[in-house]
VMD Tcl script that draws the C-alpha trace (Angstrom):
set ca {
  {-116.38 133.42 174.05}
  {-114.39 130.28 175.01}
  {-114.61 126.96 173.19}
  {-112.41 123.86 172.93}
  {-110.66 123.13 169.96}
  {-112.69 121.26 167.63}
  {-112.71 120.53 164.04}
  {-116.23 121.48 162.69}
  {-118.26 119.15 160.96}
  {-120.02 120.07 157.90}
  {-122.60 118.63 155.21}
  {-123.36 119.70 151.58}
  {-126.97 121.06 151.20}
  {-127.50 120.83 147.36}
  {-131.00 121.96 146.87}
  {-131.26 125.25 148.41}
  {-133.33 127.95 146.37}
  {-132.87 131.58 146.70}
  {-136.03 133.26 147.60}
  {-137.64 136.78 147.46}
  {-141.36 136.08 147.16}
  {-143.95 134.49 149.56}
  {-141.45 133.54 152.44}
  {-140.57 137.25 152.60}
  {-144.10 138.00 152.92}
  {-144.22 136.87 156.62}
  {-141.52 139.29 157.73}
  {-142.28 142.78 158.50}
  {-140.84 145.55 156.57}
  {-138.15 146.75 159.26}
  {-137.02 143.27 159.25}
  {-136.80 143.30 155.32}
  {-134.57 146.36 155.68}
  {-132.35 145.12 158.16}
  {-131.49 141.92 156.27}
  {-131.33 143.35 152.78}
  {-129.47 146.89 153.32}
  {-126.28 146.83 151.91}
  {-126.22 144.32 148.98}
  {-128.05 142.90 146.10}
  {-130.23 139.89 146.21}
  {-129.84 136.96 144.00}
  {-132.11 135.93 141.36}
  {-135.17 133.75 142.20}
  {-134.58 130.15 141.48}
  {-130.95 130.13 141.43}
  {-129.62 127.08 142.89}
  {-127.06 127.44 145.68}
  {-124.40 124.67 147.08}
  {-122.70 125.61 150.32}
  {-122.23 124.10 153.77}
  {-123.98 124.47 157.13}
  {-122.14 123.75 160.45}
  {-123.48 120.79 162.72}
  {-120.73 121.20 165.25}
  {-120.26 124.85 166.81}
  {-117.13 126.30 165.11}
  {-113.85 126.08 166.99}
  {-113.10 129.48 166.68}
  {-115.66 132.55 167.02}
  {-115.61 135.26 164.00}
  {-115.28 138.57 165.39}
  {-118.05 141.15 164.50}
  {-119.02 144.67 165.47}
  {-119.35 145.89 168.78}
  {-117.17 142.65 169.93}
  {-114.82 143.78 172.78}
  {-110.93 142.68 172.48}
  {-108.18 142.62 174.93}
  {-105.07 142.89 172.61}
  {-101.88 142.26 174.65}
  {-98.35 143.14 172.91}
  {-96.15 140.71 174.82}
  {-93.62 143.06 177.01}
  {-95.12 146.39 175.67}
  {-98.10 147.28 177.96}
  {-97.94 150.83 176.55}
  {-99.17 149.21 173.22}
  {-101.69 146.81 174.80}
  {-105.15 147.93 174.48}
  {-108.84 147.05 175.22}
  {-110.54 147.53 171.97}
  {-114.28 147.63 170.55}
  {-114.56 146.47 167.15}
  {-116.41 149.53 165.24}
  {-119.16 149.21 162.95}
  {-117.15 149.35 159.87}
  {-115.37 146.24 161.12}
  {-112.02 148.02 162.02}
  {-110.16 148.63 165.32}
  {-107.52 151.13 166.16}
  {-104.29 150.36 167.62}
  {-100.96 152.47 168.36}
  {-98.49 152.65 165.56}
  {-100.48 150.48 162.95}
  {-103.41 152.39 163.19}
  {-106.66 150.86 161.81}
  {-106.94 147.04 161.17}
  {-110.03 145.15 159.92}
  {-111.18 142.87 162.51}
  {-114.90 141.76 161.28}
  {-114.82 138.10 159.74}
  {-111.40 137.23 161.47}
  {-110.69 134.89 164.51}
  {-108.81 136.30 167.32}
  {-105.88 134.63 166.45}
  {-105.81 135.65 162.69}
  {-106.33 139.34 163.99}
  {-103.28 138.81 166.36}
  {-101.29 137.77 163.31}
  {-102.33 140.65 161.32}
  {-101.43 142.99 164.36}
  {-98.07 141.24 164.19}
  {-97.31 141.49 161.03}
  {-97.94 145.54 160.95}
  {-96.09 145.86 163.85}
  {-92.83 144.43 162.59}
  {-92.10 147.78 160.89}
  {-91.70 149.21 164.74}
  {-90.90 146.04 166.84}
  {-88.55 143.36 166.53}
  {-90.20 139.84 166.57}
  {-93.33 141.26 168.15}
  {-95.70 138.55 169.97}
  {-99.50 139.62 169.96}
  {-102.10 137.98 171.71}
  {-106.10 138.54 171.16}
  {-108.72 137.64 173.64}
  {-112.64 138.21 172.95}
  {-113.69 139.83 176.27}
  {-117.43 140.32 175.57}
  {-119.39 139.10 172.48}
  {-121.93 141.62 171.30}
  {-122.03 140.94 167.48}
  {-123.75 137.47 167.39}
  {-127.44 138.01 166.89}
  {-130.35 136.09 165.37}
  {-134.04 136.42 164.38}
  {-136.93 134.50 165.43}
  {-140.19 135.42 163.57}
  {-143.56 133.68 163.05}
  {-145.63 131.22 165.15}
  {-143.18 131.13 168.51}
  {-144.08 132.62 171.76}
  {-141.83 135.88 171.83}
  {-140.68 136.82 168.35}
  {-137.93 139.12 167.81}
  {-133.88 139.47 167.78}
  {-132.06 137.84 170.26}
  {-128.30 138.35 171.12}
  {-126.31 135.40 171.97}
  {-123.33 134.91 173.96}
  {-122.18 131.44 172.38}
  {-123.10 129.41 169.04}
  {-126.83 128.46 169.12}
  {-128.36 125.74 166.98}
  {-132.07 126.14 165.36}
  {-133.89 124.12 167.91}
  {-131.90 126.27 170.62}
  {-132.93 129.62 168.78}
  {-136.39 128.47 169.09}
  {-136.13 127.74 172.59}
  {-134.90 131.14 173.09}
  {-138.23 132.69 171.62}
  {-140.40 130.72 174.10}
  {-141.12 127.92 171.95}
  {-143.80 127.22 169.39}
  {-147.75 128.71 169.76}
  {-150.29 126.14 169.10}
  {-150.69 127.15 165.56}
  {-147.03 126.62 164.43}
  {-146.31 124.51 161.23}
  {-143.43 122.52 162.73}
  {-142.51 120.76 159.83}
  {-142.25 123.80 157.52}
  {-139.98 125.98 159.27}
  {-137.18 127.82 157.19}
  {-133.98 129.47 158.15}
  {-133.32 132.53 155.98}
  {-129.41 133.65 155.47}
  {-128.01 136.33 153.79}
  {-124.65 135.35 151.85}
  {-122.07 136.98 150.10}
  {-121.48 136.08 146.68}
  {-118.01 136.61 144.53}
  {-119.33 140.16 143.07}
  {-119.69 141.92 146.69}
  {-123.45 141.50 146.34}
  {-125.32 139.48 148.53}
  {-128.03 136.77 148.06}
  {-130.70 135.26 150.28}
  {-131.00 131.20 150.67}
  {-133.71 129.11 152.34}
  {-132.61 126.33 154.34}
  {-135.68 123.97 155.12}
  {-136.11 122.53 158.79}
  {-138.38 119.67 159.62}
  {-138.86 119.49 163.10}
  {-140.11 115.72 163.47}
  {-137.29 114.38 161.20}
  {-134.83 116.23 163.67}
  {-136.23 114.53 166.92}
  {-136.02 111.03 164.96}
  {-132.55 112.39 163.96}
  {-133.03 111.83 160.26}
  {-133.24 115.32 159.30}
  {-131.24 116.71 156.45}
  {-129.56 119.29 157.10}
  {-130.59 118.86 160.67}
  {-130.01 120.68 163.41}
  {-127.46 123.08 162.15}
  {-125.87 125.90 164.07}
  {-126.95 129.72 163.14}
  {-124.75 132.27 161.78}
  {-124.67 135.96 162.67}
  {-128.10 137.54 161.35}
  {-129.89 134.07 160.56}
  {-133.55 134.12 160.71}
  {-135.69 131.24 161.79}
  {-139.48 131.60 160.20}
  {-142.00 129.45 162.01}
  {-145.14 129.56 159.74}
}
mol new
graphics top color blue
foreach p $ca { graphics top sphere $p radius 0.5 }
foreach p [lrange $ca 0 end-1] q [lrange $ca 1 end] { graphics top cylinder $p $q radius 0.2 }
display resetview
């Protein structure tokens, strides 16, 4: 994925409540397993403050199955095309396994270069994302084509709904919610519910507005 360098603009969302009750009932059991696996969910009613992206992030965060070109300057033998493994790691000559998931390409290049200093003098490393396979979202409920969607570039809420074919005639457009699983400080996970008001987005008055989606986000249209 290639984006022009641009500082992300964010706004605070102060009244987000963790939910495990009624909203989750609209999701099928297979989806619950996919979203909640791997961590505990926070307590019902917990108030959560965090930020949403109103502009697409300037740098893509790597994830499993992304394909990378790793170039070691003036050392073709050490350069590789690698795939980020399900455990978030990549394997490189000399340095072995390195964590890639959650890093930008530039930061990963820096980490590889640091490890290579044990073997090379002042190594210069470039990492290019050749193919994005880790960015996916779910769109559920009253849309024409509910399901999982893999994306090649950042998408906002309205673009996600468009990918699913738009609303059905029964959609409650002002009661849309985005479910997001977030990590907490204890290595667990909690789910937050972000309200989306379609009419207010069209008027330009919505808070938080037509924000950009993160990996694994679920748009629920009741």
